[in-house]
C-alpha positions as CSV (number, residue, x, y, z in Angstrom):
1,L,136.7,117.5,120.1
2,Y,133.9,115.6,120.3
3,G,132.1,112.7,118.7
4,E,128.3,112.6,117.6
5,A,126.0,112.9,120.7
6,G,129.3,113.8,122.4
7,K,130.6,110.5,122.2
8,S,134.8,110.8,122.2
9,D,135.3,108.6,118.9
10,C,134.8,109.9,115.2
11,K,132.9,108.5,112.7
12,G,133.5,108.7,109.5
13,V,132.4,108.3,105.1
14,V,134.1,107.1,102.8
15,K,134.1,107.5,99.3
16,A,133.3,105.6,95.8
17,D,136.8,107.7,95.8
18,N,138.4,106.3,98.6
19,S,138.4,108.9,100.0
20,L,137.2,109.4,103.6
21,V,135.0,112.6,105.1
22,L,135.1,112.8,108.9
23,T,132.5,115.5,110.6
24,L,134.1,116.7,114.3
25,Y,132.7,118.3,117.5
26,F,134.2,121.1,119.3
27,A,132.7,122.2,122.3
28,R,132.7,125.7,123.8
29,N,134.5,125.9,126.7
30,K,132.9,126.9,130.0
31,Y,133.7,128.8,132.7
32,R,132.5,130.1,136.6
33,L,132.3,133.1,137.3
34,T,131.9,134.5,140.6
35,F,131.1,137.9,142.3
36,D,131.2,138.2,145.5
37,A,129.4,142.3,146.9
38,G,130.6,141.4,150.2
39,E,129.1,143.8,152.5
40,G,126.6,145.5,149.7
41,F,124.1,143.5,147.4
42,F,122.9,142.7,143.6
43,T,120.2,143.8,142.7
44,D,117.9,141.0,143.6
45,G,119.5,141.3,147.5
46,K,122.0,138.4,147.1
47,H,125.7,139.6,147.8
48,I,127.3,136.4,145.2
49,K,126.4,135.9,141.7
50,T,128.3,132.7,140.2
51,D,127.7,131.8,136.7
52,L,129.2,129.2,133.4
53,Y,129.9,131.5,130.4
54,Y,131.0,130.6,127.2
55,H,134.5,131.1,126.5
56,G,134.6,135.0,124.7
57,S,131.2,136.0,126.1
58,V,130.5,139.3,126.6
59,M,132.0,140.0,130.4
60,P,129.2,141.0,132.8
61,D,128.4,144.3,133.5
62,Y,127.2,143.8,137.5
63,V,127.2,147.3,139.3
64,P,126.3,146.2,143.2
65,F,125.1,148.4,145.9
66,R,125.5,150.0,149.3
67,I,124.2,151.7,151.7
68,G,126.7,154.4,152.4
69,Y,129.3,153.6,150.3
70,N,130.1,153.5,146.2
71,F,130.9,151.7,144.3
72,V,134.9,151.2,143.1
73,K,135.5,148.4,140.9
74,W,136.1,144.5,140.8
75,T,139.3,143.1,142.5
76,P,141.1,141.6,139.8
77,E,139.8,144.1,137.0
78,T,137.1,142.5,134.4
79,E,137.7,141.7,131.3
80,K,135.4,142.6,128.1
81,K,135.4,138.7,127.4
82,V,135.1,135.6,129.6
83,T,138.2,134.0,128.7
84,K,139.0,132.0,131.6
85,E,137.5,130.7,135.2
86,E,137.2,134.5,138.1
87,K,136.8,134.8,141.6
88,Y,136.3,139.0,141.6
89,T,135.8,140.7,145.1
90,A,134.0,144.2,144.6
91,E,135.7,147.1,146.2
92,W,134.1,150.1,148.5
93,E,134.6,153.6,149.8
94,P,132.6,154.8,151.8
95,I,130.9,158.4,151.6
96,E,131.7,161.7,153.3
97,Y,128.7,163.1,155.1
98,K,128.3,166.3,156.0
99,I,125.8,168.0,159.1
100,T,125.6,171.8,159.0
101,W,124.6,174.0,162.1
102,I,122.8,177.0,162.0
103,F,123.1,178.6,164.4
104,A,120.2,181.4,165.7
105,D,122.9,184.3,166.8
106,E,125.2,185.8,164.3
107,R,128.2,182.7,164.6
108,E,129.2,181.4,161.3
109,A,127.0,178.3,160.4
110,Q,129.6,175.1,161.4
111,V,129.8,172.0,158.8
112,D,131.6,168.4,159.9
113,S,131.6,165.7,158.5
114,Y,130.5,161.9,159.3
115,Y,130.6,158.4,157.9
116,F,127.5,156.5,157.6
117,G,126.8,154.7,161.0
118,Q,129.9,156.6,162.9
119,A,128.4,157.8,166.6
120,I,127.3,162.1,166.2
121,L,128.7,162.1,170.1
122,S,126.8,164.3,172.2
123,E,130.6,166.6,173.5
124,N,131.1,166.8,169.1
125,I,127.4,169.0,168.7
126,P,127.7,172.6,168.7
127,K,126.9,174.7,172.1
128,N,123.8,176.5,171.2
129,S,123.3,180.0,171.3
130,S,122.2,182.3,174.4
131,P,118.5,181.9,175.0
132,P,116.2,184.7,176.2
133,H,115.0,184.1,179.7
134,G,112.0,181.2,180.0
135,S,113.2,179.2,176.7
136,Y,116.1,176.8,175.2
137,Y,117.2,175.8,172.3
138,K,117.5,173.2,170.3
139,W,119.2,171.4,167.8
140,Y,116.5,170.3,164.6
141,E,116.9,169.0,161.2
142,L,113.6,170.7,159.7
143,N,113.7,168.3,156.8
144,L,113.4,165.4,158.2
145,Q,111.3,166.6,160.8
146,T,113.9,165.3,163.9
147,D,116.7,165.7,166.1
148,V,120.1,164.6,166.5
149,P,120.4,160.8,165.5
150,S,122.4,158.9,167.7
151,Y,124.3,157.7,165.0
152,M,125.0,159.1,161.0
153,P,122.3,158.2,158.9
154,D,122.8,157.9,155.0
155,C,122.7,161.2,154.0
156,D,124.1,164.8,154.6
157,M,121.7,167.3,157.6
158,E,121.5,171.0,158.0
159,F,120.1,171.7,161.4
160,N,118.6,175.3,163.1
161,E,118.4,176.3,166.5
162,I,114.9,175.7,167.5
163,L,113.7,178.0,170.5
164,V,111.7,176.5,172.8
165,P,110.1,178.2,175.5
166,E,110.5,176.6,179.1
167,D,107.5,174.9,181.3
168,C,106.5,176.7,184.8
169,G,104.4,175.5,186.8
170,A,102.4,177.2,190.2
171,I,100.8,174.9,193.3
172,F,97.4,175.7,194.1
173,R,95.6,174.7,197.9
174,S,92.0,174.9,197.9
175,G,92.6,176.1,201.9
176,E,89.2,174.4,203.1
177,G,87.4,172.8,200.3
178,V,89.0,170.5,197.9
179,F,88.8,170.5,194.1
180,S,87.0,169.0,191.4
181,D,89.5,165.6,191.4
182,N,88.9,165.5,195.9
183,T,92.2,166.3,196.1
184,D,92.8,169.7,198.5
185,E,96.2,170.7,196.2
186,R,96.5,170.6,192.3
187,W,99.6,171.7,190.0
188,V,99.6,173.4,187.3
189,E,101.9,173.5,184.5
190,G,102.5,175.5,181.4
191,P,104.9,177.5,178.9
192,F,106.5,180.1,180.0
193,G,104.9,183.1,179.6
194,E,101.6,182.1,179.0
195,E,99.0,182.4,180.9
196,I,98.6,179.7,183.9
197,P,95.0,178.0,183.5
198,L,93.3,177.8,187.6
199,P,92.6,174.6,188.6
200,E,88.9,173.8,188.6
């Protein structure tokens, strides 16, 4: 209860019939709400939002974002209306991503589960198929155009076995002459099965 212009006193008017008319001023309570996204972010890039809200105001509907996680809820749970001061903390659930390994032979595809940021260890990568002579297989993600990363990104991945020819080479010796670079020996290499160009 406040008087005029925020003063604590109340002023009234005495009418001719000796009745007294008082004017009362009320101020709505304000409460501070704090929303802590933890390791997540709000749309403005901040981790924490805090502000004052009038009693009875509609509770703000904040939904933070975090890479590799789904937002679950606020703790404690929010109400429909603002009735008191409170601090809310975001709860997160990690998203499970899939890696699918497509073999070049007749083996069934292998599917592994990873969380964002989890290490993809070499011992957990499937062994490649047996390649033809003079070549080898490597894992390659066609959509992302990448080899197997060291850590899991925030998306599913599908790796195919890509056949890569091994490099072969030969040593050419010029005998009593020299090559164009004034050396008497030259190493030339190329993919297996392809003709090796003769040095000049």
